[in-house]
BADORO-782722 format. One line per field, with one value per residue (C-alpha): residue number from 1; x, y, z; residue in three letters. Coordinates in steps of 0.2 Angstrom, whole numbers, plus 2048, in hexadecimal, padded with zeros to 3 digits. Last residue first. Layout:
REM BADORO-782722
n: (NUM;...) .
x: (X;...) .
y: (Y;...) .
z: (Z;...) .
res: (ALA;...) .
This chain:
REM BADORO-782722
n: (490;489;488;487;486;485;484;483;482;481;480;479;478;477;476;475;474;473;472;471;470;469;468;467;466;465;464;463;462;461;460;459;458;457;456;455;454;453;452;451;450;449;448;447;446;445;444;443;442;441;440;439;438;437;436;435;434;433;432;431;430;429;428;427;426;425;424;423;422;421;420;419;418;417;416;415;414;413;412;411;410;409;408;407;406;405;404;403;402;401;400;399;398;397;396;395;394;393;392;391;390;389;388;387;386;385;384;383;382;381;380;379;378;377;376;375;374;373;372;371;370;369;368;367;366;365;364;363;362;361;360;359;358;357;356;355;354;353;352;351;350;349;348;347;346;345;344;343;342;341;340;339;338;337;336;335;334;333;332;331;330;329;328;327;326;325;324;323;322;321;320;319;318;317;316;315;314;313;312;311;310;309;308;307;306;305;304;303;302;301;300;299;298;297;296;295;294;293;292;291;290;289;288;287;286;285;284;283;282;281;280;279;278;277;276;275;274;273;272;271;270;269;268;267;266;265;264;263;262;261;260;259;258;257;256;255;254;253;252;251;250;249;248;247;246;245;244;243;242;241;240;239;238;237;236;235;234;233;232;231;230;229;228;227;226;225;224;223;222;221;220;219;218;217;216;215;214;213;212;211;210;209;208;207;206;205;204;203;202;201;200;199;198;197;196;195;194;193;192;191;190;189;188;187;186;185;184;183;182;181;180;179;178;177;176;175;174;173;172;171;170;169;168;167;166;165;164;163;162;161;160;159;158;157;156;155;154;153;152;151;150;149;148;147;146;145;144;143;142;141;140;139;138;137;136;135;134;133;132;131;130;129;128;127;126;125;124;123;122;121;120;119;118;117;116;115;114;113;112;111;110;109;108;107;106;105;104;103;102;101;100;99;98;97;96;95;94;93;92;91;90;89;88;87;86;85;84;83;82;81;80;79;78;77;76;75;74;73;72;71;70;69;68;67;66;65;64;63;62;61;60;59;58;57;56;55;54;53;52;51;50;49;48;47;46;45;44;43;42;41;40;39;38;37;36;35;34;33;32;31;30;29;28;27;26;25;24;23;22;21;20;19;18;17;16;15;14;13;12;11;10;9;8;7;6;5;4;3;2;1) .
x: (A2F;A38;A31;A3E;A4D;A59;A66;A76;A7D;A8B;A96;A89;A84;A74;A6B;A5C;A50;A44;A32;A32;A40;A4F;A52;A5E;A66;A77;A7E;A8F;A98;A8C;A90;A7F;A7B;A70;A65;A53;A4D;A5D;A66;A62;A57;A56;A49;A4C;A41;A49;A39;A40;A51;A48;A54;A55;A62;A6C;A76;A81;A93;A99;A8A;A7F;A74;A64;A5E;A4B;A44;A38;A44;A52;A63;A70;A7E;A8D;A99;A94;A9F;A96;A8E;A7D;A74;A66;A68;A6B;A74;A7D;A80;A85;A7F;A87;A80;A8A;A88;A83;A7C;A72;A81;A7D;A89;A8A;A97;AA9;AAF;AC1;ACD;ACD;ACE;AC2;ABD;AAB;AA5;A94;A8E;A7D;A79;A69;A5E;A4E;A4D;A5E;A6F;A7B;A8D;A97;AA6;AAF;ABE;AC0;AD3;ADE;AE5;ADE;ADF;AD5;AC7;AB7;AAB;AA6;AB8;AB5;AB2;AAF;A9C;A93;A8F;A9E;A9F;AB2;AB2;ABD;ABD;AC8;AD1;ACD;AD4;AD2;AC6;AB7;AB7;AA5;AA0;AB0;AB8;AB8;ABA;ACB;AD2;ACB;AD3;AC7;AB7;AC1;AC5;AB3;AAC;A9A;AA0;A97;A9D;AA6;A9F;AAA;AB1;AC0;ACE;AC8;ABD;AAC;AA7;A96;A94;A8B;A7C;A70;A67;A78;A81;A89;A9A;AA1;AB0;ABC;ACC;AD7;ADD;AEC;AF6;B08;B0D;B03;B0D;B09;AFA;AF4;AF3;AFC;AF9;AF0;ADE;AD8;AC9;ACB;ACC;AD9;AD2;AC6;AC4;AB9;ABF;ACF;AD5;AD6;AE5;AEC;AED;AF8;AF0;AF7;AF3;AE1;ADC;ACF;ABE;AB4;AA7;A99;AA3;AA4;AB0;AB1;ABF;AC1;AD2;ADF;AD9;ACA;AB9;AB2;AA4;A9C;A92;A85;A77;A7B;A6B;A64;A6D;A7D;A88;A90;AA0;AA9;ABA;AC4;AD6;AE1;AE2;AF3;AFA;B04;B10;B04;B0A;B00;AF0;AE6;AEB;AEA;ADC;ADD;ACA;ACA;ABD;AB3;AA7;A9E;A96;A83;A80;A78;A88;A88;A93;AA1;AAB;ABA;AC2;AD2;ADE;AF0;AF7;B03;B0A;B1B;B1D;B29;B1B;B15;B0C;B1D;B18;B09;AF8;AF7;AE6;AD5;AC8;AB9;AAD;AA0;A90;A86;A77;A6F;A78;A83;A82;A8F;A9C;AA9;AB9;ABD;ACD;AD7;AE6;AE8;ADD;AE5;AF2;B02;B12;B19;B22;B29;B2F;B36;B31;B31;B28;B1E;B21;B26;B17;B10;B01;AFB;AEA;AEA;AE1;AE7;AE7;AD5;AD0;ABF;ABF;AB4;AC3;AC6;AB5;AA3;A95;A83;A77;A68;A55;A54;A45;A4D;A60;A6B;A7D;A8D;A9E;AAC;ABB;AB9;AA6;A9A;A88;A7F;A6C;A66;A5A;A5C;A63;A70;A6E;A79;A80;A92;AA0;A97;AA3;AA3;AA4;A99;A89;A7E;A6D;A70;A80;A77;A6A;A5E;A4D;A41;A31;A2B;A2E;A3B;A38;A37;A2A;A2A;A28;A35;A37;A49;A46;A37;A3F;A4F;A44;A3F;A4C;A49;A37;A3D;A46;A36;A35;A39;A4B;A4A;A3F;A4D;A5A;A4F;A4D;A60;A66;A68;A73;A7E;A81;A86;A91;A9A;A9E;AA3;AAF;AB9;ABA;ABF;ACD;AD5;ADA;AEB;AF4;B07;B0B;B11;B0E;B01;AFD;AEF;AF8;AEA;AF0;AE1;AE4;AD8) .
y: (132;131;126;125;11E;113;10A;102;0F6;0F0;0FF;10C;114;11F;123;12F;12D;13B;13A;13D;137;140;148;13A;13F;138;133;12C;122;11E;112;10F;0FE;0F7;106;10B;0FF;0F6;102;115;123;130;13E;150;15F;170;178;182;178;168;159;148;13F;130;121;122;11D;129;135;13A;149;14B;15D;162;16E;162;161;15A;162;155;153;146;140;14B;149;150;13F;139;146;151;161;16E;164;157;15E;16F;17D;18B;19A;1A2;1B4;1BD;1B1;1A6;19A;18C;183;171;16B;170;15F;162;153;140;13A;13A;14C;151;163;166;174;17A;187;192;193;18F;17E;17A;179;16C;16B;15C;157;167;163;175;175;183;18E;19E;19D;198;18F;198;18E;190;195;1A6;1B5;1BF;1C0;1C7;1C3;1C0;1AD;1AD;1BC;1C2;1BF;1B2;1BA;1B5;1BA;1AE;1A3;1A2;1A3;1A9;1AD;1A5;1A4;1B6;1BC;1B4;1AA;1A1;192;184;18B;191;17F;179;187;18C;194;192;19B;191;193;191;187;185;17B;169;16B;172;177;17F;17F;18B;186;193;186;181;171;16A;163;15F;152;15E;157;166;177;180;18E;192;19C;1AB;1AD;1BD;1C3;1B1;1AE;1A4;198;19A;197;190;190;182;17E;171;169;16E;15F;15D;166;16C;15A;158;164;15B;14B;152;14D;144;132;138;13D;133;13B;143;14F;146;145;158;158;165;163;168;169;160;14F;14F;156;151;15A;152;15C;152;15F;171;174;162;152;15A;14D;14E;145;145;140;13A;137;13C;14F;157;152;161;162;15D;16C;178;179;16C;168;155;149;138;134;121;11A;10A;102;0F5;0E4;0E1;0DD;0EE;0F7;0FF;10F;112;122;11F;12C;130;125;123;12C;138;12A;129;13C;144;14C;155;151;151;141;13B;13A;128;127;121;11F;127;11E;126;11E;11D;113;123;132;133;12A;12E;123;125;11E;10F;105;106;100;10F;10F;10F;117;10F;116;10F;11A;125;136;13A;14C;159;15E;14E;144;134;134;123;11D;10B;10A;100;0F0;0E8;0F9;0FB;103;0FB;0F0;0E2;0D7;0E6;0E5;0E4;0DB;0D9;0DC;0D1;0D1;0DC;0E5;0F6;0F3;0EF;0F2;0EF;0F7;0EE;0EE;0FE;0FB;103;103;107;108;10A;118;11B;12C;124;11F;11F;116;119;112;102;0FA;0EB;0DE;0D1;0DB;0CE;0D2;0C8;0D1;0E1;0EC;0F7;0FC;10A;10C;115;106;109;10D;120;129;138;12D;133;143;146;158;156;14A;156;164;15C;165;175;176;179;189;190;192;1A1;19E;18C;191;19D;190;185;192;196;184;184;193;189;17C;189;192;181;17F;192;190;183;18E;19D;194;192;180;17A;16E;171;15F;154;142;136;137;12A;11A;10D;0FD;0F8;0E8;0DA) .
z: (C26;C15;C07;BF8;C02;BF8;C03;BFD;C0A;C15;C1A;C15;C05;C05;BF6;BF8;BEA;BE5;BE5;BD7;BCC;BC4;BD5;BDB;BEB;BF0;C01;C05;C12;C20;C2E;C35;C2E;C20;C22;C26;C33;C36;C38;C3C;C36;C43;C41;C45;C49;C4A;C43;C34;C33;C31;C34;C2D;C36;C2E;C35;C44;C40;C32;C35;C27;C26;C1C;C1C;C1B;C0F;C06;BF7;C02;C06;C08;C14;C16;C23;C31;C40;C4F;C55;C5A;C4F;C56;C4C;C5A;C68;C5D;C4C;C54;C47;C3F;C36;C28;C21;C11;C04;C10;C15;C20;C2C;C33;C40;C43;C47;C4C;C4A;C4C;C3A;C2B;C2F;C2D;C2B;C22;C17;C12;C05;C06;BF7;C00;BF7;BFF;BF6;BFC;C02;C0A;C13;C18;C23;C2A;C29;C2F;C21;C27;C3A;C49;C3F;C3C;C32;C20;C1A;C23;C18;C29;C28;C36;C49;C54;C59;C5A;C65;C5E;C4B;C42;C34;C22;C11;C09;C12;C06;BF3;BED;BDB;BD6;BC5;BBF;BD0;BD2;BC3;BB4;BAD;BB2;BAA;B9B;B97;B99;B8E;B93;BA3;BB4;BC4;BD1;BE3;BF2;C00;C0C;C13;C12;C03;BFE;BEC;BE6;BD3;BC9;BBE;BC5;BD0;BD8;BD4;BE4;BE8;BF9;BFC;BF4;BFD;BF7;BFA;C03;BFB;C02;BF3;BF7;C07;C12;C08;C05;C18;C26;C1D;C0D;C07;BF7;BEA;BDD;BCB;BC5;BB5;BA8;B9B;B8C;B7D;B85;B87;B74;B75;B84;B79;B6B;B5B;B4C;B53;B56;B68;B71;B73;B81;B7C;B84;B94;B97;BA6;BB4;BC0;BD2;BDB;BE5;BEC;BE1;BDE;BCD;BC3;BB4;BA8;B9F;B9E;BA4;BAE;BAC;BB0;BB8;BBF;BD0;BD6;BE6;BEE;BDE;BE1;BD3;BD0;BD0;BBF;BB9;BAA;B9C;B93;B9D;B92;B9D;BAE;BAD;BB0;BA8;BA4;BA0;B94;B98;B8D;B97;B93;B95;B83;B80;B86;B97;B97;BA4;BA5;BB0;BBB;BC3;BCE;BC8;BB9;BC2;BCE;BC6;BC9;BBC;BB2;BC2;BD2;BDB;BE5;BF0;BE9;BE5;BDE;BE4;BD6;BD0;BC5;BB9;BB4;BA4;B9E;B99;B9F;BAF;BC0;BCD;BD5;BE2;BEA;BE0;BE2;BF3;BEA;BDE;BCF;BBE;BB3;BAC;BA5;B95;B90;B9E;B98;BA9;BAA;B9C;B8C;B8B;B7C;B84;B90;B89;B92;B96;B9E;BAE;BB2;BC2;BCB;BC6;BB5;BB2;BA2;BA6;BAD;BB9;BC2;BBE;BC8;BC2;BD0;BD4;BD0;BC0;BBC;BBB;BB8;BC7;BC4;BCF;BCE;BD7;BE3;BEE;BEE;BE1;BDE;BCE;BCC;BBA;BB9;BA6;BAB;BB6;BC9;BD7;BE7;BED;BF8;BFE;C0B;C07;BFA;BF1;BEC;BE5;BEC;BFC;BFE;C01;BFA;C05;BFF;C03;BF9;BE9;BDE;BD0;BBE;BC0;BCA;BBF;BAF;BA4;B99;B9E;BA0;BAB;BB7;BB7;BBD;BCD;BD8;BCF;BD5;BE7;BE0;BDB;BC8;BBC;BBD;BB8;BA9;BA3;BA5;B99;B8C;B8D;B8B;B78;B7A;B85;B78;B6B;B78;B7B;B69;B68;B76;B6D;B5D;B68;B70;B5F;B5C;B62;B56;B58;B59;B67;B62;B6A;B7D;B7E;B7B;B7D;B85;B90;B9A;B9C) .
res: (PRO;LEU;VAL;ARG;ILE;VAL;THR;ALA;GLY;SER;ASN;THR;SER;VAL;HIS;LEU;ALA;PRO;PRO;SER;VAL;MET;THR;ASP;LEU;GLU;MET;ARG;HIS;VAL;ARG;ASP;ASP;ALA;LEU;TRP;ASP;PRO;ALA;ARG;LEU;SER;LEU;SER;GLU;GLY;THR;SER;PRO;ASN;TRP;ILE;VAL;LEU;GLY;THR;ASN;PRO;GLY;ALA;LEU;ALA;ILE;ARG;GLY;ASP;PRO;LEU;ALA;MET;LEU;ASP;ARG;VAL;ASN;ARG;GLU;ALA;MET;GLY;ILE;GLN;THR;VAL;PRO;ASP;TYR;THR;GLN;PHE;THR;SER;GLY;ASP;PHE;VAL;ALA;VAL;GLY;TYR;ASN;ILE;ASP;ILE;TRP;TYR;PRO;GLY;SER;ALA;PHE;TRP;VAL;ARG;GLY;ASP;THR;ALA;VAL;SER;VAL;ALA;SER;LEU;PHE;VAL;LYS;ASP;GLY;GLU;HIS;PRO;PRO;ARG;PHE;VAL;PRO;GLU;ASN;PHE;PHE;GLY;PRO;ALA;ASP;VAL;PRO;THR;PRO;ARG;VAL;TYR;PRO;ASP;GLY;PHE;ALA;TRP;ALA;PHE;ALA;VAL;GLU;GLY;ARG;ARG;ASN;ALA;TRP;THR;PHE;VAL;ASP;PRO;ASP;TRP;ARG;VAL;LYS;GLY;ALA;THR;TRP;SER;GLY;ALA;VAL;TRP;LEU;ASP;GLY;ASP;PRO;ALA;ILE;ALA;LEU;GLY;ARG;TRP;ASP;GLY;MET;LEU;GLN;ASN;ASN;PRO;ASP;ILE;ASP;CYS;SER;PRO;TYR;CYS;VAL;HIS;PRO;HIS;LEU;HIS;ASP;GLY;MET;TRP;GLU;ARG;ASN;VAL;THR;ASP;PHE;TRP;GLU;ASP;PRO;ARG;PRO;TYR;ARG;PHE;GLN;ASP;PRO;SER;LEU;ARG;ASP;VAL;GLY;HIS;ASN;LEU;GLY;VAL;TYR;LEU;GLN;HIS;PRO;HIS;ILE;PHE;HIS;ASP;PHE;VAL;MET;ARG;GLN;VAL;THR;ARG;ASN;HIS;TRP;TRP;GLN;ALA;GLY;ALA;GLY;VAL;LEU;VAL;LEU;ASP;PHE;ARG;ASP;VAL;GLN;LEU;SER;GLY;ASP;PRO;ASN;LEU;ARG;VAL;ARG;ASP;VAL;LYS;GLY;THR;HIS;ARG;ASN;PRO;ASP;SER;TRP;ASP;GLN;THR;GLY;ASP;ASP;ASN;GLY;TYR;TYR;GLY;ILE;PHE;VAL;GLU;ASN;SER;GLY;GLY;GLY;VAL;ILE;GLU;SER;ILE;GLY;TRP;ALA;ALA;ALA;GLY;GLY;PHE;ILE;PRO;CYS;ALA;HIS;ASP;GLY;GLY;GLY;LEU;TYR;ARG;ASP;CYS;TYR;SER;VAL;PRO;ASN;SER;GLN;PHE;HIS;LEU;GLY;ASP;ALA;ALA;ALA;TYR;ARG;GLN;PHE;THR;ALA;ASP;GLY;PRO;LYS;LEU;LEU;TYR;LEU;ALA;ASP;ASN;THR;ALA;VAL;TRP;LEU;ASN;GLN;THR;GLU;ASP;THR;THR;THR;GLY;VAL;ILE;PRO;THR;GLU;LEU;ILE;GLY;ASP;ALA;ALA;THR;TYR;THR;ARG;ASN;ASP;ILE;PRO;TRP;PRO;GLY;ALA;PRO;ASP;GLN;GLY;LEU;ALA;MET;VAL;PRO;MET;LEU;PHE;VAL;ALA;ALA;LEU;PRO;LEU;ALA;GLY;ILE;LEU;GLY;LYS;PHE;ASP;GLN;MET;LYS;GLU;GLU;ARG;MET;GLU;ALA;VAL;ARG;GLY;LEU;ALA;ALA;LEU;PRO;PRO;LEU;ASN;ASN;VAL;LEU;LYS;GLY;THR;VAL;ASP;ARG;THR;SER;ARG;MET) .
């Protein structure tokens, strides 16, 4: 099945006043003030369980309170498992590079979905028409779908809803002349009552710039806000971080310019950055990207962690404004610019380091995860994909960073940290790409190893996710050969 929707339309002068768009978001924000006030009055540990209260469901959820691993015996035909997640109905979704799987509460085996069901793999692209862009190649048609590697990430959304992130072809000029500009991106998938899927493709572009810049393609990480700012989707990509409001998504009418409609639901391209050798010397030599770490803070802001640096993005009720602010307006924290490595390298204090202390500003720190703990501290992990420097684990207390060696201080069997998750009980779950999980208590130093076959299908961990919509929460662990749900920790 091939989609053939032309989503560009004709260029017309049809930009609504920004104030009008902003007021829609402000009205939504005003309705949340009482809830936000409640959050502020609670201990941070209670915030982890607030989604259970907000969604009005049985705190335990429909699934048994035990630990389960799903593999080929349960209907998952391919490996590796790249993502495991739940939506607000507690449907369990699992993804491989080649397919999406669904296990509804009460079902015995997974239902498989692929290109024939509407997912926008390379074999089922959307047809676009860029004839009316202000420059570039004016290709019409030009196709948009996943690159050959397929699915890179999934995250559960609202009721019967999941979002799929794809690999894109990131090479090229990244503008309206780049033939790869429509590759990768995000599918919103909604389950119909008959078991079929409604699939809408989110074609990410720098909004408000004349559709000239198409940097963001490969999805590295997604998080979905179920409570603080409900139904906001954050997407970490190869270049920047996007915020999407899926409930406001709509296709443009024939008389509308598509980028005008994008302002209603898409904020594209926000990111902290560093420069080499420094932004003071060459502000045009900016370095950013590979945003593998995203975490929603209790105040509704967003922590982001990428290959070069990290930061905290302030909330704004208007999604377009959120992505188009600069400097101190956008970021509560933007580490790494400026940065000069101290002498000695372990000198006490804060040096605006990009979490760790590389030799120079602009050197990679390979951040793989960020998570906010119950005590308010923010944890970061370093995990390069290839042979390179493993900087370990760091925690930020609002004034300085403290670093930990994963092997000698935490008890992992390797220094490469693929993923990290702060748990509601104050412990930290850490994943190694080849050595399973470690559950570590920063207060006592105690660590417990969770390895295959007792805890996981295998020890090659690709991703973790924590579902706090149920109590006890569910730790989702995606490994090479299985999807594990852990609800009873040692």
